[in-house]
C-alpha positions in Angstrom: -78.1 -111.6 3.2 -81.6 -110.2 3.2 -84.7 -110.2 1.1 -85.7 -107.0 -0.6 -89.0 -106.2 -2.3 -89.3 -103.7 -5.1 -90.6 -103.4 -8.7 -89.0 -102.6 -11.9 -91.1 -101.1 -14.7 -89.7 -102.1 -18.1 -90.5 -101.7 -21.8 -89.0 -102.6 -25.1 -90.2 -106.2 -25.4 -93.2 -107.6 -27.3 -96.4 -106.7 -25.5 -97.7 -109.4 -23.2 -96.0 -112.3 -24.9 -94.9 -115.6 -23.3 -91.5 -115.2 -25.0 -90.9 -112.0 -23.1 -91.6 -113.7 -19.8 -89.2 -116.5 -20.8 -86.5 -114.0 -21.7 -86.8 -112.3 -18.3 -86.6 -115.7 -16.6 -83.6 -116.8 -18.5 -81.8 -113.5 -17.8 -82.1 -114.1 -14.1 -85.5 -112.6 -13.2 -86.7 -115.9 -11.8 -87.4 -114.2 -8.4 -89.9 -111.8 -9.9 -93.5 -112.0 -10.6 -94.0 -110.6 -14.1 -97.1 -108.8 -15.3 -97.9 -106.7 -18.3 -100.0 -103.6 -17.6 -100.6 -100.2 -19.2 -98.1 -101.0 -22.0 -95.2 -101.9 -19.7 -93.8 -104.9 -17.9 -94.0 -104.8 -14.1 -91.5 -107.1 -12.5 -92.2 -107.4 -8.8 -89.0 -108.7 -7.2 -88.3 -110.4 -3.9 -84.5 -110.6 -4.3 -82.0 -111.9 -1.9 -78.8 -109.9 -1.7 -76.3 -108.4 0.7 -77.9 -105.0 0.5 -80.9 -103.2 -0.9 -78.6 -101.5 -3.4 -77.1 -104.8 -4.5 -80.6 -106.3 -5.0 -81.7 -103.5 -7.2 -78.4 -103.2 -9.2 -78.5 -106.9 -10.0 -82.2 -106.8 -10.9 -81.6 -103.9 -13.3 -78.7 -105.8 -14.9 -80.9 -108.9 -15.4 -83.8 -106.9 -16.8 -81.5 -105.2 -19.3 -79.9 -108.6 -20.1 -83.4 -109.8 -21.2 -83.4 -106.9 -23.7 -85.8 -104.6 -21.9 -85.4 -101.0 -21.2 -85.8 -100.0 -17.5 -88.3 -97.2 -17.2 -88.4 -96.7 -13.4 -88.4 -98.3 -10.0 -91.1 -98.6 -7.4 -92.0 -98.1 -4.7 -92.5 -94.7 -6.2 -91.2 -91.6 -4.4 -94.5 -89.8 -4.8 -96.9 -90.8 -1.9 -100.2 -89.8 -0.6 -100.9 -89.3 3.1 -102.5 -92.8 3.3 -99.4 -94.3 1.6 -97.2 -92.6 4.1 -99.1 -94.2 6.9 -98.8 -97.6 5.3 -95.1 -97.4 4.5 -94.2 -96.0 7.9 -96.5 -98.2 10.0 -98.5 -95.2 11.3 -102.2 -94.8 11.9 -104.0 -93.3 8.9 -104.6 -90.1 11.0 -101.0 -89.5 11.9 -99.7 -88.2 8.6 -102.7 -85.9 8.2 -102.1 -84.5 11.6 -98.4 -84.0 10.8 -99.3 -82.3 7.5 -101.7 -79.9 9.3 -99.0 -79.0 11.8 -101.0 -80.5 14.7 -98.3 -83.0 15.7 -95.1 -81.1 15.3 -93.7 -78.7 12.7 -91.7 -78.8 9.6 -93.5 -81.7 7.8 -92.5 -81.6 4.1 -94.8 -79.7 1.8 -96.6 -81.5 -1.1 -94.7 -81.7 -4.4 -97.7 -82.4 -6.6 -101.4 -81.7 -6.5 -100.7 -79.0 -4.0 -104.2 -77.5 -4.2 -106.2 -80.7 -4.2 -107.6 -82.7 -1.3 -105.2 -85.5 -2.2 -101.7 -84.0 -2.4 -98.6 -86.0 -3.1 -95.4 -85.9 -1.1 -91.8 -86.8 -1.8 -91.3 -90.1 0.1 -87.6 -89.5 0.7 -88.3 -86.1 2.3 -91.1 -87.5 4.5 -89.0 -90.6 5.5 -86.2 -88.3 6.5 -88.6 -86.1 8.6 -90.1 -89.2 10.2 -86.6 -90.6 10.9 -85.6 -87.3 12.6 -88.7 -87.7 14.8 -87.5 -91.2 15.7 -90.4 -92.9 13.9 -88.6 -94.5 11.0 -85.4 -96.5 10.6 -82.4 -94.9 8.8 -82.4 -97.9 6.4 -85.8 -96.9 5.0 -84.5 -93.3 4.4 -81.5 -94.7 2.6 -83.7 -96.9 0.4 -85.9 -94.0 -0.4 -82.9 -91.9 -1.4 -81.5 -94.7 -3.5 -84.7 -95.2 -5.5 -85.2 -91.5 -5.9 -81.7 -91.1 -7.3 -82.0 -94.0 -9.7 -85.4 -92.8 -11.0 -84.0 -89.3 -11.5 -81.1 -90.7 -13.5 -83.4 -92.9 -15.5 -85.6 -89.8 -16.3 -82.5 -87.9 -17.4 -81.4 -90.7 -19.7 -84.8 -90.8 -21.4 -84.7 -87.0 -21.7 -81.3 -87.1 -23.3 -82.4 -89.5 -26.0 
């Protein structure tokens, strides 16, 4: 068993009400810190489970059991260079040097804000690249892929409604 940290963004319950927090708690989200921000509930979990996937799957079940709709999971797959440094345990300069091609080649291209000074990258692509350089554990790559896939499926479900 391990402890896994992630956040579930949920909607569909009364805005910022104590009853909603009680519903989450009674549904099994007693290992989450619950906040209401920008019109959604943010449930920051620290869940014990056999695997990262089991932790997320059980948390999603509990959130839905409370009557909420799951919007997405975090940590988000879109990251800045400074977020890459933080997640990968690198110096703040390292991702910038990678992106500029000054420390190797093939660093993933930005996927958003391509022309700005603060582009966003796909965390799964970056994690895979860092893993291939021997700088990141394969479990982090697998977690990034799992969250990216779940969020893509959640986006598709919303689009189909």
